[in-house]
N, C-alpha and C positions, 0 to 999 in steps of 0.2 A: 504494500500500500504506500502510495507516495505521501508527501507531507500534507498536501491539501486534503487528501482523503482522510488522513489521520485526524486532522483538526476538525473536519466535518463530523467524523464519527464520534469524537469526544463531545462536541457540542450537542449532538443528538442525544447521547447517553445522559448528559447532564441536564437535559430538558431546557436548555437556554434558547433553543430555536425549534421551530416546527418543521417537520420534514416535508418539504414540498413534493417529494416523491414517495408516497406511502409504500409500505412494504408489499402491499398486495398489487402494486402496479408492476406489470412485467417490464423487463428491460427493453430498451429500444422504443418505448412509448413515451412521448412527451406530453405531460398533462397541461391543460390550459383551464384555469378556473373562471367560471362565470358566476352570476348571482344565484343560479339554480343548480349548477352541476359543474363537473370538471370534464373538459374535452381533451382528448389525447390524440395526437397525430402519430401514426405508425406507418413506416414505409411499406410498400406493397410486398407481399410474400409470393414467391414463385410457386407455380403449380406443383413443382417437385416436393417442396417442403410442406405444402399444405397451407391452408388459411387458418387464421386465428379462430374463425367461427367453427371449424371442424376439429381443431386441436383441443379446444376447451369447450365442453358442452355445459353451458350455464344452466343453473337451476332457476326455477320460477320464483320471483320475489313474492313476498306475502301480499303486498299491495302495489303492484307495478303500474297500475293504470295512469296515475298522475305523471310519473316520470316518462312512461311510454308516450303519453300525449305531448309532454314537453319535447321529447326527442322528435316526434312528428312535426311539431311546430318549428323546431330549429332547423331540421334537415330536409324535410319533404316540401316540395312545391305543390301548387294546386294541380288537380287532376288534368286540367287542360294544358298545362305547361309541359315542355319537354323535361323528362326526369333527369335531375342532376345527381341525386343520391339514391342508392338502392339499399334498403334495410335488409340485413342478413338475418339477424337474430331478433325475433319479435318481442323478447322479454329481457329484463334485467336479471342478472344472476344474484346470488345471495350477497355479493359484495356491492350491489348496486351498479353493476357494469352492464353495458350493452355494446355490441359491435355493429358499426355502420360501415359500409363500403361504398366508395364513390364508384358509380357505374362506368365512368369513362376511363379514369386514371387507375382504378382498382386500388386506390389508397385507402387503407383501413383507418377508420376513426372510431375511437372507443370513448363512450360517455361514462362518466362516473358521478353518481349522486353522493354527495358528502354524507357520512353517517349522522352528522349533527343537524342535517336539514331534513325535516319531515315533509310529507306531502302538503299538509295544511300551510306550513310556512311558505312553501314554494308558491302555492296558489295565492296566498295573501300578498306576496310581493308582486306577482303578475297582475293582479286585479286591483291594485291600489288606485283609488280615485285621485288624480293629480290635483283636482280643485280642493281636496281636503287638506293638501299639504302646502299649496302655493298661497302667497299673500293675496287677500281679496283685491287689492289694487291691480295686481298682475293678471288675475283671472278675468277681471272686468275688462282690462285692456285686450286680452285675447279674444273675448266674445265680441268686442266692438268691431272686429274685422269681419264679422259674419254679415250676411244679408238679413233682411227683416224676417223672412220665412224661417231660416235656420236658427235665428236668435229666438224666435217664438217656440220652436221645437225644443231647443235646449232647456227651456223651463220645465220640460216633462221628463228629463233624464233622472233627476234625483232631487231631494230637498236641498242639497248643497248647490247644485247647478241652478235650481230655481231661484234660490236666494241671490246668487250672483247675477243671473240673467235679468232679474227684475230691478236691478239697480239703475239709477238714472244715466250713468255714464255710457254703458253699451248702447242704450237706445238713443241717446243724444248723438253719438257718432253715426249710428245707422241712419238716423233722420237726416243728418247733415249730408251724408254720402248720397242718399237717394234724392234729396232735393237738389243737390249739386248736379247730378246726372240729368234731372229734369230741365235744368236751366243752362245746360251746356250750349244750347243753340240760341239762348237769349243773351241780352246784354244788361248786366247789372247797372243800376243808375250811377252815374259819375257825379251828379250834383243833387241838390235837395229839391229841385223843382219838378222831379218826376213824382206824379201823384199815385203811381201804382204801388199797392202794398204787395209785399212778397209772400205773405202768409207764413212766416217763419216763427211767429210768436215772440214772446219776450224771453230774454236770457235770464234764467233763474235756477238756483241749485235744486229747487224742489219741483221744477217743471216736469210734467209727465209727457215725455217725448213719445212714448208708445201710443198713447191716446191721440197725440198730435198727428202721428204718422197714419193712424187709422182714419182720422178725420180728413187728412189731406188726400189719401187714396180714394176715399168716397167722393170727395170734391172733384178730383181729376176725372173720375169715371163719369160723373154727371156732366162735366164739360164735354167729354167725348160723345156722350149719348144725347146731349141737348136737353137734359132734364133739369128744370128749374121752376121756381115759383115766381109769380109776378106780383109786385107790390106797386100800387099806383098812388102817387102823391097829388093831391088836389089842393089848390089854394090860389094859384095864379088865375087871373081872369081873362087871359089871352095867350097867344102862342108863346111857348117857352123856347128861346133861341139858343141858350148856352147853359152848360153845366160843368162843374168840377166838384170832386169829392175826395175825401180821405176816410180814415177809420172813425173820425169823430164828427165830421160835418159834411154837408152838401151845400153848395152855393149855386143858385140858378138866377138867370136873368130873363126878362120877359118883355113882350110887346106892351104889356100893361104898365111899363115904365118903372117897374120895381125890381129890386134884388131881394131874394129870400134866402135865409140861412136855415137849414134843416139839421136835426140831430140824426146822425147816421145809425144810431142804435135803436131808437124808438120811432124814427121817421116823423117826428113832430116838428112843425115849423116854429122856430124860436125867435126869429127876428125878421123884420121887413124894412128895407131901405127905400124910401120914396112913397109916394101916394099912388095907389093903383087906379087906373082908368076903368070905367065900366065897359063891359063887353057882353057878348052873347054867352049863354050858359054852356057848360061843357057838353059835348056830344055824349049821348048815352053809351056807356061801356057795354059792349056785347062780345065777350070773349069767354069761351067754354073752357072748363078745366080739362086737364089731361085725362083721358080714359082709354080703356082697352080698344085697340084698333084706331086710335086717334093720336098718332105721334105728332110731336111739335107743339102740343098745347101745354099751357101752364099746369104744373102739379097742383098749385093752389093759387088763388087770387086773394090778395089782401088790399084793403083800402083803409088805411089808418084814419081815424076820426081826428079832425083838426080843430083846434080852438081858435077863437077870434084873435088875430094879431093886428096890432096897430103900428103905424109907421114910427120908426125910431132911427136915430143915427144921422139921418139926412136933415137938411133944412131947406127952406124955400130958395135960398140963394145958392146952395150947393147940392143939387140933386139933378137927376136927368129929366129933361123935358121931352124925351122921345123914347123909342124902344131901346131896351138894353140888348144889344146885339152880340156882345162878346164880353168875356171876363177871364181873369187869371189871378190866382193868389198864391202866396207862400206863407211862411210863418210870421211875416211882419205886415205886409200890405196886400190889399186887393185893388186891382186896376180894372175898371169897367169902361167899355166903349159903347157909344149910343148913336142912334140916327140923328141926334141933335148936333152932330159933328164934333163932339168933345169926348175926352176921357176924364174920369175922376179917379183920383188915388185916395183910397181909404186906409186908415190905420186900424188893423185888426185888433191889436192888443188894447186899444182904447175904445172898445165897443163900436168898432167900425166908424170911427169919427172921420169925416171927410177932410182931407189935408189940402188938396189943391186940384184945380182943373187944368187940363192940357188943351190948348186951343191952337189950331193951325190948319186943320183939314177944312176943305170947302164942301164936303158932303159927309154922309154917315160913316162912322168908324166901324169897319166890318170885322176886324180881328186885332188882338193885342197879345204881346208876349214880353217877357223881361228876364233879366238876370240881376246880379248884385249891383250893377252899375248903370244899366241902360233899360229903357222902356222903348219897345218898337210897336208902332201902330200902322195899320194900312186902311185905305179908305176907298169909297166908291169914286173919289175924285182921281183915281189911278196913281196915287202917290203913296210912298212909305216914309214915315217920319221916325227919327231916332231922338229920344229925349234923355236928359240926365235924370236918373231915378231920384236923386236926393233933392234936387232943386226945382225940377220941372222945366228946366230950360231946354228948348229945342236945339239939338246939336247939328242936325242936317236933315234935308229932305231929298229923297231919291225918286227919280222919274225914269220911266222906260217902258212901262206897260201901256198898252193901247186900250185897255178896258179896266173895269173895276178890279181892284186888288182884293180878292175875297178872303185870303188866308195868308198868314205869315208865321214863321217859326224862327227861333234864334238858338244857335249852338256855337258857343265860343265867339270867334270873329266872323262867323258866317251867318247870313240871313237867307232863308229860302221863302219865296212868295209864289202864290198861284193866282192867276187872273182869268177873267172872263174872255180875254183875248186868246185863250188856248195854250198859254205858255207858262211854265214854271221857271223862275229865275233864281240864280244863286248870286248873292251879293257879298261884298266885303264890308264888314261893319266899320272898319277903320277908314277906308277910302270912299265908301259909298258907290263904288264901281260895280257894274254887273260882271261877274266872272264867267258864267256859263248859262245856257238856256236849255230847257227840257220841254220840247213841244209835244202836245198830245197828237194823236193820229187824226182827230176830227174836230172836236168842239172845245168849248171853254172849260176851264177848271174852276171848281168851287171850293176845294179843300186841299190841304197839304200837311205833311208831317215829316219829321227829320229824325233819323236814328241818332242815338247819343254819341256814336263814334263818327258821325257826319258822313258815313259812307253810303247810306241808303236814303233816298228821297221818295216819299210816297205822295201820290196825287190822284185826285178823282174829280169827276165832273159829269158833263153831258154825255160822255162816251159810255157811261154806265159800267165802267170797269175801274179797277184800282191799278194804277201804274206803279211799278217800282223801278226807279232809275238808279244807275250807278253815278254818284256825284262826281267821280273823277273823270269818267269817260263820256258821260252824258247819254249813254245807251240805255235802252229799256231792258232790264233784267228779266222781268216777267209781267204778265197781266193777269189779274185776278177777276174773273167774271162771275156773274150770277145775279146781279141786281137788274131790275127791269125798269129802273127810273134813274134820274140824276143822283149821283153819289154826292150827298150834301155834307157828310161828316167823315173824317178819318182820324183814328187815334192809334198810335203805335205804343203798345204796352211793352216797353223795353225790358222790364223786370221779368215778365212771364212769357215773353216771346210770342205775343199775339197781336194781330191787327184787327181792329174793330171798325166796321164801316156802317153808316146809316144812310138811308136813301129816301127819295120821294116815293118809292114804291111801298113805304111803310114797313120795310123790313130792316133787320139788323143782322149782319154777318160777321163771323169771326174766322180769321185765317191764321194758319201757322206761318210765322214770319220766316222761318228757316227754309220752308219748302213751298210756301204759297198755296198749300192745299187748304180747302175749306174744313174747318173744325165743326162748326154748327151754324145754323141759321134760324132766325126767329121771324116768321112771316105773320103779319097782321096782329102782332102783340100790341100795337098802337092803332088808333083809328084814323090817323092822318100821317103826314110827312114826318120823318125823323130828321130833326134839324141839328142835333148834336148827340154824340155817344162816346162814352169813355168807360174804362174797365180797370179792375184790379184782379187779385187772385181768386175772388169768389163771386163777383157780380159785374154786371154791365148796367150802367145808368145812362138813360137816354132821355132827351127832351123832345117833345113833340108839338106839332102845330095845334093839336087838340087841347092845349093848355095843361096837359098832365106831364108828370115825370114818371117814367116806367123804370122800375128796378128789377132786373132779371137776376134773381138771387139763386145761385147754385148751392149755396150753403144753408139755405133755410131748412130747418128740421134735421140737419146732419148732427149726430151726437158729438159733443165737445168741439164744435166748430169755433167757439169763442177762444179756444186756446191758441188758434192761429193768428189772432189779432195782435198787433203791436201794442 
């Protein structure tokens, strides 16, 4: 025996080390320990000398099933796969050994179950629930990478999994991932003047994102199926020309020379600016609810009862003396334009106190828009005026259209306008020069909108189609058909990727902005022309010539829909 062998033998006799090669292991076999057994590699044995399996006939173990199954799991593939290992001895011997031979190389592999490891311990190690060992923060993060269906199923695995899967964090991440995929083809607002709500709720540690996701899925399905309730607001005494809304309020302007503010939650009129003129009584509402075999009808019709509202905010010297044709607001001011040729700027935070009047146009003001520094107005007199928002000073007047300028929009240093002369124009705000023209194929244009990235221009009019132009090249990207009358109103919901149009055919249509395909249409939900229509994540609000405002609410009656509100 050499020196190393002598030292090793002494250490083993003294018990200072554990023999890595037990005495029952045959020479030439190299053991490899795993958590459940020891695997040994043995070189192939020539046919002349015989195989291990025939040289040593093993006895049957008292309870070999667990180790047998373990060996199957370690060395055998699925029945459909090409066999890599062939089991020679189906049982472990009394020492806990079993011989396995590789079918191709004929290498003998011997498994050894340690005497200190019983079957129950082996199974306990294999079947250990990882969620019972890992920190809850880590398990929640793991589940957050699932889709909503898989996350819901994980709640049924065990009590431990259910406790982790019901935590807010996994559902918050799943909600964010799914809503992000929905909005990949849309454009998130880059400024605060977009009125579209995203329907993402409020950020809160106790927010129930699972219920939010269920509500949003139901809402999206209703959009696709065109299933909504109709809510009609009555109060104006003549045609309603313009509307804008958010989660808290709706603002409308009418031919009756007033502006009304409505509560978006209970649909009650809370304020009226100006004194209404007398007019004919509203046309009788004749719309049937949705029934079997009657697609496209409202699920439910609601007409909230209104209380008497008296004029407030305006005064005889500073109120409109003509139809309120257009308006826009943000968190500070409301700007309205009228057929009396002027615009009025109102301070919202001071109970809609009128600040000043803008005078320059020679005919009715047909549209207004603004940003933090400028107010832009367009008129029937064929001109566009740019004003200082803070002082009311007129900065410049732009001419170039040969007909009434019916609509205008502002994005950064660019202004886009649409005119009855059949041309949409792109202007530089700084220089006042026309940059590019976008002609229709046939007739005049009545409405226009501008994407937030300034790449897409939408326009509609007497052609009864919605044009989408490329602002860089001036070419027509697509035409969205379907209306049977003049397209009077256009709104690009940048947040949710939808285009909403209203027409003199008394219909409202919603298109997918990314593809131009029709999402849904609402025909004869109003009794007369649609003069203005806008949308957010759950509803379309439209103003009609019949003096009503119609709210097409996809979320009415959806459980937990209020969780999506900001």
